[in-house]
Structure formats: C-alpha cells, structure tokens
N, C-alpha and C positions, 0 to 999 in steps of 0.2 A: 257563305256567312259566318260559319263556325270558324274558318281560317282568319278572319277579320277580327272576330272577338279575341281569338288567341293572341294575335299581334298587339291588339289594344292593351290587353291584359300585360304582356310583358314589358309594353313602353312604360305603362305606369309602375310597374314593379321596379324597372331599371330607374325612372326617373326618381322615385322615392327611396333610392338605396338609403342614403342618408340624410335626406332633406326633411327634418323635423321643423315643428313648428314651436318655437319657445314663446311663452307668454309671461309677461311681466304681472307680478301679482300685486303689489302695493298700488294704491292710487291716491289722489288728493279730491276725492269726492265728498261735497258737502254732506250727503245722506250717509256716508259710511261712519258709523258710531265710533270706529276704532280710531278715527283721525281726531277725536275731541278729548280732552283730558279728563273728562267726568264719565267717559264711555257712553255718552248718549247725545244724540243730535239736539241741538238747542230748540227751544220752543218759545212762545210769544213774552213770557215774563225774563227771559234770558238776556243778559249783555254778551255779544259775540264779540271775540276779540281774536285779532291775528298778530303774530309778531310783528313789531314794527319794522324791524331790520331785515327781515328775511324775505326772500322772494318767493311768490307760491302762484300757481295756475290751479285754480278750483273749478270743478266741473258742479254744476247746479241743474239737477233733474226736475225737480218740482218747485213750488211755491211756499216759502218760508216765512212764519211771523217771527218777529224779534223787537226787542224792547230798544236796544241799541247796539250799534255795529261800529267797531274800531278797525279800521283797514290798515294794511302794511303800506310802507312807501312805495313799494313795486309789487305789483301782483295784478291778477285778471280774475274774473269770474267767466266761465264759458257757461252759457245759459241754454239749456235745452228749450225747445219750443214750449212756450208757456209757463217757463219757470221765471221766478222772481222773488222778491222780498217785500214785505209791508209791516208796518208798525202797527200794533194793536193799539187802539185806544181804550185805556182802562187796563183791567187785568183780565189775563187768559184763565179761564177757570179750569182748564185742563192741564195747565203748565206747572203748577206748585208754586212755591215761594220764589223761585227765579234765581238763579246763579249767573256768575261769569264764566262762561265757556269759552277756553282757549284752544284754538287749533293746533294741533301738534306740529313740531317742526319737522320737516322731512329733509333737512339740508344734506345730512349725513347718509342717506340711502343710497347704497353703491350697487353699481352695474354688476361687479364680480362677486356678490354675494350669492352663492348657488341656492340658499333656501329662498329666494325671492322670485324664482323662475319654476315654471311648469312646462313639461314638453308632452307632445302627443304627434301621432303620425299624420294627423289632418285637422282642419278647423272643426269638423264636427265632433271628434273625440275631445277637444278643448272644451267645447260647449257642453257635453256630457259628462265630462270630468274622467274621461278614459286616459290619464296620463301615464307616461312611461317613467321608469326608475332609470336613474343614470348615476355614474361616478360624479364626484364634485366637479371636475373639470369641463364635464360634457353637461351639466347641469347649467351652466352659462352658455348663450349661445354661441355656436361654432361658425368658422366662417361661411359654411354652405347652407346655414339654417334662416329660416324666415322669422322675424322677430314680429311679435305681435303685443300691442298696447291696446286693451279693451276698448271698443268702439265708442261707448257712451261714458267715457272717463278720461280724467287728466291725471298727472302725476309730475314728480320731480326726481331726477335720477342722476347720480353723480358717475360720470364716466371716466374719472381719473385712472390712469394706469401708467406703465412704465414705457408703453408704445405710442406713437403720435396719432395712431387710428385705430378704431374697432372695426374691421370690417365684417360685413354679414351679407346675406343675398338680398334680403328685402327688409322694410320695416312698415309696419302698419300703426297709423296714429289717428283717432277718431273716425274709423271706418275707412281711411284712405290707404292704400298701399302704394309705397314708394318704392320702386325698382330702378330708377335713374338717378345717377349720382348727382347730376346738376339739379335736378328737381328737388332732392331731398336737401342738398346743400342750401337751397333757397329756403327752403320751410326751417331748418336750423337757423337761418339769419332772421326770421320773422320774430314778433314779439312772442308769441306761443312757444316757438321752438327754443328761444333763449330763455324762458321760464321753466321748460320741461328738460331740457338738457343742459347740464354744466358740468365743468370738469376740463382736464389738461388734455384728454383724448376726444377725437371728433367719431363720431359713429359715422360710416361709409357704406352705402348700398351698392350693388351691382357685382359683389364677389360672386363668380361662378359657383353653379352648385356642384355637388358631388357627382361626378360623370363614371367613377368607378363601381359596377355593380357590387364588388366585394367591400366596398365602403371606403372612406377616407378618414385620415386622421384630423382630429377637432382642431387642433393648432393651438389650444389654450395652456399648452405646457410651459409657454413664457411668462404667463400671469399665475402660475401655480401658487406661488407664495403669497400673493394677494388674496387669491380666492380662499386659501386655507386659513388666512388671517381672519378672515369672518366667520371660520367654522368652529364650534365647539365640540369636542369629541367626547362621547361617554365612555366609561371603562368597559370594554367588552368583558362577558362572563362566560368564556370557553377556554379550552385546554391551549389551543393554538391559534391566536388570531391571526388573520389574514390582512395584507394591505394591497388592495388591487392597483392597477397602474391608474394614474390620474384621480385616485382618493386620496382624501385627507386624513383619515382616520382608520384604524384597525377594526375589523367587523368580525362577527361570527357568522359562518356560512360556508360558502364552497366557492371556487374559481374554476371554471372549465377554459381552457387553451385549446382553440382549434386551428390547426395549420391547414391552409385551403390552397386550392389550385386555381388557374385562371378562371375556370367555370363555376367559380362559387358566387351565389347572390345573396347578399346579407339580408336583404327585406323579404325576401321568399323564405330564407331559414329563419329569420325572426317570427314569421307567420307560421311556420312549420310548428316551430317549439311551442307557440301558444295554442293552436290547435290539438297538438298530441299531449300536451302536457299541463299546461297551465288553466285549462278549462276544467281539469279532474278535480273533484273536492278536496283530496288531501292536498292539493298545492293551491288552493285558494288564497292563503295568506301569504304566498311567496312573492318577494319583489326580484324581478330579474332585468338586469342591464346588459345589453349586448352592444358591442362596438369594436371598429379596428384600433388597435393600440400598436406602438412600436416597443417590444419588449426588450430590454439590454440582454446581451449575450455575454456569457462569462466562461473563459476557459478554466476547467477544474473548479467551476464555481467560485472563482475569485478574481481572475484576471478579465477585464472588460474589453471586448474585441468587437463592438459594433451593437446593432439592433437588428430584430426582424419583425416584420409585420405579421400579426396573428389577430385573431379573433377572440375577444375577452368575453366571456360571460360569467358575470357576478351574479351569485345567487344569495339573497338573505331571506330569513323565515322569522326574524325577530325575536329567536330565541337561542338556544345554544348551538344551533346549524345541523340539527338531526335531519330535519326535512329537505333542508338544503343540499345535504349531502347526498340522500336518497335521489333528489331530482338530478344531482351532478351525474351520478352512476347511470340513471336512464339516458340522459343526454348523450353520454359516451359510449352506451351500449347502442343506441340508435346510430350514432356517427360511424360506428364501426361496421355496422350492418349495411348501411345505406350510404356509406361516405363516396363511394365510386361515382354514385348517381348524383352526389350533392356538391361535388367538388371539393371534399374533405380528403386530405392526404394523412392526417395525424389528429389524435386528441390525447388529453391528459387533464388531470383534475386534483386540486388539493382542498383539502377539508379542514375546517377549524379544529376537528376532532383528532388531527394528527395524521389521518389517514390519507393516502392518495391513490392514483390511479395505478401505479406499478412501483411499489417501495422495493422490490427486489431487483427491479431494474435500476432504480436510483442507486441504490448500493452498488450493483456491478458497475455502473457508471463513474461512480466515486472510486472505486478500485481501480478500474481502467485510467482513470484520470492521474491519480497518484503514481502508477505504473509509468504512464507516459511523461509525466513529469521527471521522475527519475531518470529514465532513458536520456532525456533532453539534457540534464545535467550533467551525465556522464560522457555525452557526445560533445559537449562544450569543454570540458575538462580535456578530453584526449584532443581534441583541435588546437586548444591553447598549447598544449606541450609539444605537439608536432609542430606549430609555428615557432615557438622559441628555439626547438632543436635546430629547425632549418635557417634561423636567423632573421625570419620575416617580422618577428615580435621580439622586442628587447625588454628584459625583465628590468627594473630601474636599479641601479648598484647602491648598494649600502654605504651610508656615510662613513668616510674614515675615521678610525678613531685617533685623538690627538696622541702625539709621541710622548713617551713618558721621559722625564729627565734622565740622563746616565747616571749611574752609580760609580761611585770610585772603584777601579778595578783592584782585585785582591791578589796577591802573589800566588802563583798557580803551584800546587804540590807536584813536585817531580817524580813522587812516586805513582801518581794516578794519572794516565793519559787521559786528555780532554777529549769531549766529543768532537772539537774541531779537527783535533788530530787524527782521530779515526776517519773522518770524511776526507781529509786530505789524503791519507795512504790509500782511500778507496780510487780516489782520482774523478769521481764520478758524482755529480749533484743528485739531489732528491728527484727531480723531475727528468734525468737523463741527459742534461745538458753540461758544459764545462763547470767545474766547482770553482767558486768565488772564494780565493784564499784570504780575501781581506788585506791587511797592510803586512808587509815582511818585518820581523823581528831580527836585526841582525845579530841578536845574541842566541836565540834557540832555534830560529829557522833555518839557520845555516852552521851547523856543528863543527864543520870543518875550519870556521874562522876562529873558534874559541881558543885553540893553542896560539894563533898569532897574537890574541888579545892578552893572554895570560902569560906568553913566554914559554920557552922550552921546559921549565921546571914546575909550570903549574902557578907560578906567582906573577901578578900584574907587575908592570913597571914602577907603578905608584903604590904596589904593596897594600891596596885596598880590596884586593879581591884575591882568594885564595881558592884552590881546586883540590880537594882531598878525596879519598875513596868513599867517604860518606856524604859528599855533596859539595856545593858552592857556598863559600862564606863571604860575607861583606864586613868590612871593618869599618867601624863609626868613627871618624877623627874624633869627635867629642869625648868618646869614651874610650878613646885608644889607650890611655894610660892604664885604665882597669882591665885590658885585655878582655873586653866584653865582646862576643861574637853573637850575631844573629843568624839563624838559620834561614836562608831563603827557600 
C-alpha cells in the first residue's frame, strides 16, 4: 500500500511539473460594479445603456430592476437560473434620483496583458487565492498551461498577436473544459464564442503538457514585445536593479540560477523551497517565481555563442531587496549541501545590492577571459604571417603612383662622377643581378671615340668643339664673333 502511494505521488509531481492553471481576471458580468462608468450596479430608477456599436457578452446572475435599457446592435445576455430584468412601476425608493449607467467598453482588453492573469498550481489554489508569482512572459498562458475563465462569468478578450494561433493545453469556459481541438473550434464558431474571443489569432487547445520533470520553456518569448507593451514599469529604488529573463522591468531583489542534472524535478523543488523557507515569518512578504529559461551564453561576457537551459528563481520583497538577498543565500546554501540528492550541479545568485554568490570568482573569470582573448589574437597574427610567407595568402598590392613628368636634363659636371657611373664601375645591380646601363652616350660612355670626333689636335672638323687641358668647350655660332665660350 505504501509503495502504491509513493508511485501515485511521483506521478502527480511529474504531471504537474509545469502545468499551471492560468485564470483570466476581467469579466463582463452585470453584477461587477467595475464594469459600470459610475462604479455601481444600476438599480430601478436608472437607465441602462450599452455601447451601440460594440459587441458584448454579459453574464447576469440575479434579477435586476431598471427604468430603461438601451441595447447594442450585437450582443447577448447569459442568464443564470432565475436571473432576468423587470421595469419598476413608479419610483424605486432604494435607488436614489436615477442616472444613466453605461456599461464600459471591453474591446481593447488583450490576452497578452500579464496583469490580467493569475496563476496557481491547481484549481483549489485558484479558489483560495493562493496564486503564484511569475515573470511577465510566464504570467500569460504558456503552451502547456490550462486556461480558466470563471465558471459563472462571461468576458471579451482580444487575442491579436504576431502569430496565427495561440496554443494552450485546455480552455475552460462557463464551467466546461475543452481539451479537444475540434470541439473548441466549434465553440469559437458559436455566437457566444465569437462575442467572447476576437482578434487576429485563434486560441487552440490540445497542446501537449510539459512532460519534462525538470520543466519546459514557456514559449512566449516570441510575443515579448507585445507583452511588455502593456506593462508600465516603476523606477526601482536599489543600487543595482536586475532584469530577469522573460521580465519587462528592472526589479529590486535577487536572482538565483540553478544548473541541473537529468534527475532534477521542478515541482518537487518548488515545494521544497516553499516548505523550507517561504513559510518562515521573515519571508512572508516574499514573492518567488521559479521556472526553466534559456539563458544566453557569452564568451568573455561579450560574444554570444548560444544559450543553456537553467532554472531561474526570481525573488522580490517589495523593498530594496535585503530580504530577497538573504533568502537567495539560504537557497544557494541548501543547494550546495543537498544538490547531489536534488539533481543540482551548480548554483549562483545576483542581488540588487551589487553582491553575488562568488564575486572573486567572477573577477578571476574576467581575467582568464581577457588572457584567453589575447592568446587568440596572437595566434591569429602568427598564423596569418605564416600563411603569407608560404604564399597561401597574398597581401593586396599597393596601387602604383602615377609617374612624374621628366625634367629637362642638366649638363653633368665633369669634375664629380655621377652615381650611375659608380654603379657602372661596380658592374653589379642593387639586387645582385646584371646592371641596367640605360642608353649609350656616344660622347661620354666611349672615351676612345672622342679623339676621332675631335681630330688629332683636339679640334673638331667644324671647329665647334674644342678640347683643352681644362675641359671641353662648345662654340656657339651665334656669338662666334664675340668669341664667347661656354663651359660644359
């Protein structure tokens, strides 16, 4: 008998690993005073008015007296047993002077507003108000959740999103639970279904529950922007606000990250934390949310290289986070002491005070990351130089400079040998190859020809060139009469 009880308890824990009940809070009930513009339910002397061009489904629980009623073009009353309306003859002494009470418009109330849902582990907790805290993405129904609309209630919800469908495990409307896709599609096509659900996306049921005991990802990250678009964030009053995965706002508190093995069970661990810590008087005001998330991984804290599944525990205390930090330390201490029995392989925490579970370890990890980065850069440079040297990789050639126009050559001074003549004497080029002598000058590159040109006495045949001991002279015919000579 004891063995059978243990098996049933284990099955219950595994089945409830992440299968939460998410209940829709707003309604379109006639008796709900927040649905009326004057904040009170109309009485016998009042005129009841519904927006003419709005669609509405109104649940009426009891009988009501009215003076007059103006109905919409498209709408319905869902009457409870014995409910209805009647007109008072004369004046209702308990109603006052009488006003025109208008039913509020619920057209813009959206499915992806996390403030309009509450979560619990089971239906009994929903009835008792034992609701769970969740990050914003998980406050909206996940794919493996059971969605509940209150039994004696009606509603109107906008299901518009960027996706064509919104998958959930089941939907309960007016006390009837829909788990079959075809059955719920038929209800959506009914008059009540069209008035209660509207928008661009269709809610679909029959999505499988979470079969992983360690938890499942919610799947609402695709609608993160839409979810956060309906959230108003307050300014946190703490030293280092934290932003949990799946949340829209910075918070003051603490975040515990649990690394798990295959034997970890999320639901049993959630119950363990509740019985060990949350029932203690000092933690009565704590809000704690626990779920599996995919946390981005970054090399050296900068370069993303994928994500890993971890259990995120978000702890808020409604103040600066001191109580939350104390609870985070207690949770980490318990995980290190009993982790091998719980399927926990590691843990860490961050607090809005600026402290963490291992600040020295974080600094050491940063130093190791910087050193590792420098080694990678050095190895890349060495490999690049080697490949260039072997000719595997070629460096791009520099563009050639446009050639400068040549300047007119000046007569060379006979007394100073030119650099060209020095290289010609060496007979070897700068790079060890044969020397390029350029073009031949018949006058100066072959001195043995000079006597033939000038004649035996050093004077040319036309007497325009003279060779003397001081140099070679040219006679300009224009100034020949003045016997002017120019030294070459």
